[in-house]
C-alpha positions as YAML, in Angstrom:
chain: A
units: angstrom
residues:
- id: 1
  name: GLN
  ca: [-9.83, 16.27, -3.14]
- id: 2
  name: VAL
  ca: [-8.89, 14.71, 0.19]
- id: 3
  name: GLN
  ca: [-11.01, 15.64, 3.21]
- id: 4
  name: VAL
  ca: [-9.60, 15.26, 6.70]
- id: 5
  name: VAL
  ca: [-12.05, 15.40, 9.60]
- id: 6
  name: GLU
  ca: [-11.34, 15.50, 13.32]
- id: 7
  name: SER
  ca: [-13.86, 14.61, 16.03]
- id: 8
  name: GLY
  ca: [-14.03, 13.94, 19.75]
- id: 9
  name: GLY
  ca: [-13.24, 17.33, 21.23]
- id: 10
  name: GLY
  ca: [-15.20, 18.84, 24.10]
- id: 11
  name: LEU
  ca: [-15.11, 20.08, 27.65]
- id: 12
  name: VAL
  ca: [-13.41, 17.91, 30.26]
- id: 13
  name: GLN
  ca: [-12.31, 18.44, 33.84]
- id: 14
  name: PRO
  ca: [-8.62, 18.40, 34.81]
- id: 15
  name: GLY
  ca: [-7.47, 14.82, 35.21]
- id: 16
  name: GLY
  ca: [-10.04, 13.57, 32.75]
- id: 17
  name: SER
  ca: [-9.67, 11.83, 29.38]
- id: 18
  name: LEU
  ca: [-10.76, 12.35, 25.80]
- id: 19
  name: ARG
  ca: [-10.16, 10.43, 22.59]
- id: 20
  name: LEU
  ca: [-9.83, 12.35, 19.36]
- id: 21
  name: SER
  ca: [-10.37, 10.70, 15.99]
- id: 22
  name: CYS
  ca: [-9.10, 11.66, 12.54]
- id: 23
  name: THR
  ca: [-10.46, 10.21, 9.33]
- id: 24
  name: ALA
  ca: [-9.64, 10.92, 5.70]
- id: 25
  name: SER
  ca: [-11.71, 10.54, 2.58]
- id: 26
  name: PRO
  ca: [-10.70, 8.93, 0.34]
- id: 27
  name: SER
  ca: [-8.73, 6.43, 2.36]
- id: 28
  name: ILE
  ca: [-5.05, 7.41, 2.23]
- id: 29
  name: PHE
  ca: [-3.60, 6.63, 5.63]
- id: 30
  name: SER
  ca: [-1.86, 3.49, 4.40]
- id: 31
  name: ILE
  ca: [0.58, 5.67, 2.45]
- id: 32
  name: TYR
  ca: [0.45, 8.86, 4.53]
- id: 33
  name: HIS
  ca: [1.99, 9.66, 7.90]
- id: 34
  name: VAL
  ca: [-0.42, 11.29, 10.35]
- id: 35
  name: TYR
  ca: [0.23, 14.01, 12.92]
- id: 36
  name: TRP
  ca: [-1.76, 15.75, 15.61]
- id: 37
  name: TYR
  ca: [-1.02, 19.42, 16.18]
- id: 38
  name: ARG
  ca: [-2.64, 21.85, 18.60]
- id: 39
  name: GLN
  ca: [-2.97, 25.60, 18.87]
- id: 40
  name: PRO
  ca: [-3.65, 26.99, 22.33]
- id: 41
  name: PRO
  ca: [-5.46, 30.35, 22.54]
- id: 42
  name: GLY
  ca: [-3.11, 33.15, 21.52]
- id: 43
  name: LYS
  ca: [-0.21, 30.80, 20.83]
- id: 44
  name: GLN
  ca: [1.52, 29.14, 17.89]
- id: 45
  name: ARG
  ca: [0.49, 25.79, 16.52]
- id: 46
  name: GLU
  ca: [2.66, 22.98, 17.90]
- id: 47
  name: LEU
  ca: [3.23, 19.33, 17.10]
- id: 48
  name: VAL
  ca: [1.71, 16.99, 19.67]
- id: 49
  name: ALA
  ca: [2.22, 13.50, 18.25]
- id: 50
  name: GLY
  ca: [2.87, 11.64, 15.03]
- id: 51
  name: ILE
  ca: [2.58, 8.14, 13.64]
- id: 52
  name: THR
  ca: [4.22, 6.85, 10.49]
- id: 53
  name: THR
  ca: [2.81, 4.41, 7.97]
- id: 54
  name: GLY
  ca: [4.97, 1.78, 9.66]
- id: 55
  name: GLY
  ca: [3.54, 2.55, 13.10]
- id: 56
  name: SER
  ca: [6.47, 4.45, 14.63]
- id: 57
  name: THR
  ca: [5.33, 7.16, 17.00]
- id: 58
  name: ASN
  ca: [6.73, 10.35, 18.45]
- id: 59
  name: TYR
  ca: [5.43, 12.79, 21.06]
- id: 60
  name: ALA
  ca: [6.05, 16.27, 22.35]
- id: 61
  name: ASP
  ca: [7.73, 16.21, 25.74]
- id: 62
  name: SER
  ca: [4.72, 17.95, 27.27]
- id: 63
  name: VAL
  ca: [2.40, 15.02, 26.51]
- id: 64
  name: LYS
  ca: [4.69, 11.99, 26.85]
- id: 65
  name: GLY
  ca: [3.20, 9.41, 29.16]
- id: 66
  name: ARG
  ca: [-0.27, 10.99, 28.96]
- id: 67
  name: PHE
  ca: [-1.19, 10.91, 25.25]
- id: 68
  name: THR
  ca: [-1.15, 7.93, 22.92]
- id: 69
  name: ILE
  ca: [-1.45, 8.06, 19.13]
- id: 70
  name: SER
  ca: [-2.63, 4.96, 17.28]
- id: 71
  name: ARG
  ca: [-4.03, 3.98, 13.92]
- id: 72
  name: ASP
  ca: [-6.66, 1.54, 12.71]
- id: 73
  name: ASN
  ca: [-6.08, 1.12, 8.99]
- id: 74
  name: ALA
  ca: [-9.18, -1.03, 8.59]
- id: 75
  name: LYS
  ca: [-11.27, 1.89, 9.84]
- id: 76
  name: ASN
  ca: [-9.09, 4.49, 8.14]
- id: 77
  name: THR
  ca: [-8.83, 6.28, 11.45]
- id: 78
  name: VAL
  ca: [-6.07, 7.67, 13.63]
- id: 79
  name: TYR
  ca: [-6.74, 8.26, 17.30]
- id: 80
  name: LEU
  ca: [-5.25, 10.47, 19.96]
- id: 81
  name: GLN
  ca: [-6.02, 9.13, 23.42]
- id: 82
  name: MET
  ca: [-5.51, 11.91, 25.93]
- id: 83
  name: ASN
  ca: [-5.35, 11.05, 29.64]
- id: 84
  name: SER
  ca: [-4.58, 13.08, 32.75]
- id: 85
  name: LEU
  ca: [-5.59, 16.23, 30.94]
- id: 86
  name: LYS
  ca: [-4.41, 19.58, 32.23]
- id: 87
  name: PRO
  ca: [-5.75, 23.09, 31.69]
- id: 88
  name: GLU
  ca: [-2.70, 23.81, 29.54]
- id: 89
  name: ASP
  ca: [-3.87, 21.12, 27.10]
- id: 90
  name: THR
  ca: [-6.71, 23.44, 26.13]
- id: 91
  name: ALA
  ca: [-6.39, 24.08, 22.39]
- id: 92
  name: VAL
  ca: [-7.81, 23.45, 18.98]
- id: 93
  name: TYR
  ca: [-6.43, 20.10, 17.89]
- id: 94
  name: TYR
  ca: [-5.69, 19.57, 14.21]
- id: 95
  name: CYS
  ca: [-5.01, 16.43, 12.23]
- id: 96
  name: ASN
  ca: [-2.39, 16.64, 9.49]
- id: 97
  name: THR
  ca: [-1.65, 13.86, 7.05]
- id: 98
  name: ARG
  ca: [1.48, 13.91, 4.92]
- id: 99
  name: ARG
  ca: [2.47, 11.73, 2.02]
- id: 100
  name: MET
  ca: [5.57, 9.63, 2.65]
- id: 101
  name: ASP
  ca: [7.66, 11.71, 0.22]
- id: 102
  name: GLY
  ca: [6.63, 14.87, 2.07]
- id: 103
  name: MET
  ca: [5.38, 16.54, -1.11]
- id: 104
  name: VAL
  ca: [1.68, 16.63, -0.25]
- id: 105
  name: ASP
  ca: [-0.20, 17.17, 2.98]
- id: 106
  name: TYR
  ca: [-3.75, 17.87, 4.13]
- id: 107
  name: TRP
  ca: [-5.21, 19.50, 7.22]
- id: 108
  name: GLY
  ca: [-8.50, 19.12, 9.00]
- id: 109
  name: LYS
  ca: [-10.43, 22.07, 10.37]
- id: 110
  name: GLY
  ca: [-9.73, 21.19, 13.98]
- id: 111
  name: THR
  ca: [-11.64, 20.17, 17.09]
- id: 112
  name: LEU
  ca: [-11.68, 22.19, 20.30]
- id: 113
  name: VAL
  ca: [-10.54, 20.63, 23.55]
- id: 114
  name: THR
  ca: [-11.22, 22.60, 26.72]
- id: 115
  name: VAL
  ca: [-9.86, 21.41, 30.05]
- id: 116
  name: SER
  ca: [-11.51, 23.30, 32.87]
- id: 117
  name: SER
  ca: [-13.26, 22.77, 36.17]
...
């Protein structure tokens, strides 16, 4: 069974930064795409950013220019660097990893990010 674990959430002031990490056990990221989703309080889950096995990235319009997704295959970790955080970025952030054929995917349990003064 694959376990996906997010870390790095917390409380940060508006304008601040956080870096989220996602790891999987066993190591599968070399053949799985990885996505970050978030679910704000009382709202639907939404896609924030994704990175393919080949390193191509995509972002939601709301985070373009502020968030950066990256992967370190040697550490079996995908990161989400979040800068210039806004109160509306407050959400539970989830890591999703999906096999290249799209037939299998796994979710982490999420990490809470709160942006507040």
